[in-house]
N, C-alpha and C positions, 0 to 999 in steps of 0.2 A: 167341274170348272169349264167355263165357256171357251170355245175355240176362238182365238182372236186373229190368228194368222194361218196362212197355208203352211203345213208342216211336212218336212221331209221324214218319211218313216222307213228309211232304208235300213237302219242299223238298230240292233237291240243289245242287251247286256251280254248275251251269249256270243254275239259276233265279236264284241270287244275282248272277252275272255280268251277267245280262240285266235285272235289276230296277233301278228308279229308286232311287238312294241319297238318302234324306231327310236323314240326319244323318251327318256325317263327323268322326271324332275323330282328330286328328293330334298325336302325340307329347305326350299329355296327362300331366302330373304334378301331384300335389296334396300339400300339406304341412300339418302341424300344427306350428307353430313351425319348428324345423330338421329335424323328422322327416318324411322323404319317404315317404308311405304309399301313393301311387299312382305308378307308375314308367313313364313314357314309353309310354303306351298309344296305339296307333293301331288304329282299327277303323271300319268303315262299317256303317250300318244301312239295310236296304232298306225301301221303302214297303210297307205292308200285310203286316207280319210281326210275329211274337212272338219276342223275343230274350231268352233266359234267361242270367243270370250266376250261376254256381255257384262254390263254393270254400269252404274252411274258414273258421271265424270269425276275424275280424281280418285278412282278406286284402285288404281295400280295396274290396270290392264296393259297399257302401252309400256310401262316400265318393266313389267314381267316379260312381255314379248322381247324387249331389247336385252334382257338378261339371257335369253335363249341362244343368242349368237355373239354375246360379249360386247355388244354396242354400249350397254349401260356404263361399262367401266371407262369408256372414252370421255365421259363427262367428269369435270373436276369435282373432287371431294365426294366420290361415290364409293360404295362397297357392296360386294355380293357375298353371301354365305350360303352354304349348301352345295348340292351337286346337280349337274345336268349331264346325263349320260346319253351319248349318241352312239348307237350300236354297241353299247357296253363300255365305251371309253368316256371318261369325265372331261368335258371341254374346259374345265377350270383347273386341270392339272398344270402345275408350274412349267412343265416341259412342252405344253401344247401351245403352238403359235396361233394367236387369235385370227390371223389372216387365213390360215388353213380352216379354222372353224367356220369362217364366213363364206368360204367356198362351198362347204357342205350344208350350211344352213343359211340360205339366201333370204333377202328381205326386200319387200316392196313397201314404200312409204305412203303416207296419206295423200300428198300432192305429187303428181307426176314430176320426176326430176331427171329428164334426159340431160346428158352432159352437153352444155352449150358449146357451139363451135365444132361439134362432131356430127357427122352424117348419121343417118339411120343405121347404115351398115356398121360404122365405127362404134356406135353406141352398143350394139349387140356383141361385138367381138372384142371389146376393149379388155375384158377380164382374161379370157383365154390368151389373147395376144401378149399381155403383160406377163403371164405365167410361163409362156413359151411352149415349144414343142409342137406347134401347129404350122403346117405349110399354108401357102396362100390358097391352095385348092381346099384344104381342110377347113380353113376359116370361111370360105365361100359357102361350103356345104353346111357348116355349123350355123351360120347366119340364117340361111334359108330354113333349116330345120327348126330353129328356135322361133323364127317369125311365124312359121306355120303352126307350131305348138301354141303360140300366143294369139292365134287367129288373126294375124295381121298381114301375112304375106301377100294375099291378093290385093290388099289396099296399098301396099308400099313397094311392090316388086319393081315398079318403074320409077320409084323415088328414092332408091337406096343411097344416092349421093346427096340428097337434100338434107339440110340441117334437121336433126331430130326434133328440135323445138318448133319447127314449122308445122308439125302435125297437130291435129285437134287434140283436146284434152284427153278424150278416151283413147285415142290412138297412142298418145304419149304414155299413158299408163300401161297399155299393152306392150309398148316398146320397152318399158322398164321391167315388165315381167319377162320378156324375151331376154333382156340383159341378165336378169337374175338366174334364169335357168341355163344360160350359156355355159356356166361352170358346173353343170350337172349336179346340183345339190340333192341331198336326201330329203331336206325339209325346206318348205317355203313359208316364210313369215309374211303376213300382210297386215299392215296397221291402217285400218279405215281406208282401204284402197279405192272405194267408190264415193267417199264423202264429198269430194270436190268435183264430181261428175254429174252430168244431167241424167235423167232417168233412162234414156235409151243407151247411153254409154255404160251406165251402171249395170243394166241388164246384160250387156255383152260381157262385162267382166264376170258377172255371176255365172253365166253359161260357161265361160272359159275356166273358172275355178272347178266346175264339175268335171271338165275334161282333164285338168291338170292333176286331179287326185288319182288318176290312173297311173301316174308316174312319181308323184311326190306326196308327202304328208304335208297338208296345208293347215296352218294355224292362223286364224283370222280374228283380229280385234274389230268389233263393230258396235256402233251405237244403234244400229238398225235391227231391231228384234225380228222384223219381218224377213230381213235378209238372212239372219242366223237360222231362223226356222225353215226357210225355203231350201237352203243349200248345204247346211252343215249336217254331219252325221252325229257329232257329239257337241254339246254346249256346256261351257263353264260359266257360272255366275260368280262374279267377284263383288265384294263389298268391303270398303275400308281396308283394302290391302289383303284381305283374306279370301280364300276359296271357300265359298259357301256350299256350292253343289256342282258336281260334274256328272252328267248323265247322257245317254243317248238323247238326241234332240227331241224326239217325239215324246219321251218320258218327261223331260224337264218342262216342256211347254204344256203338256196336258195333265201331268200328275206330279208336280214338283214335291220333293220330300221336305223341303224347308219352307216355313212360312214367309221368310224374307224373300225367297225366290218367287213365290206366288205373288206377293205384294208388288214386286218389281215388274214382273211380266204382265200383270194386270194394270200396270201404270198407276199404282197407288202412291208411288214416290219415284224420284229420279228424273 
């Protein structure tokens, strides 16, 4: 099979078998009304890895992602079946507070969404401030650390009191990443985080994701197969709500096990 993209060859099957599994998805299905849009997905996610989800539009990628921190259930007339285990605990247990789930499984959306009317500093610390237990000194340190982790500190350290929406699109997205990691999550979900950005800003986000995997498990939905191939350790291919294949990225792009996967990555459809 011809190589069509630059491929990350960091991980292999043995690495996955030996890795600590942070998130385990077991027989997960999701519905809008009676329409089953995610169908019996089972998959494990390793610590300190980037996991891409690819597939044609409407195949259930984003819905699946939103099930992983219980955002899907906030939409009217939806339902989730199955289990999602974070460090062994099912996030869908009736006794589990969804707010606590979203502290541990953060999310960054397709379009940058800094809170309007809030400064750069306020955008970062809003979550910890609402949950309480932080002094002013603590919040100052936290904001600086998160902005540094988001590769944004040097660009905004003199603009902390400016409205977060005054930043460029790429800076706003990195601000949203800083806001997400301020709650110290175990898992960071990213739904097409570069699709609204120019190529330079997108490249910065890709480099940032490589750094973030040192501290978090990153799960990324992307339509950009080149992006998935460049930065992810593992890639899943979804089709019509089903998980067709999940493999180390280098294997999936160079030696896919399923004909549908091969047809998609060779752009024969989708």
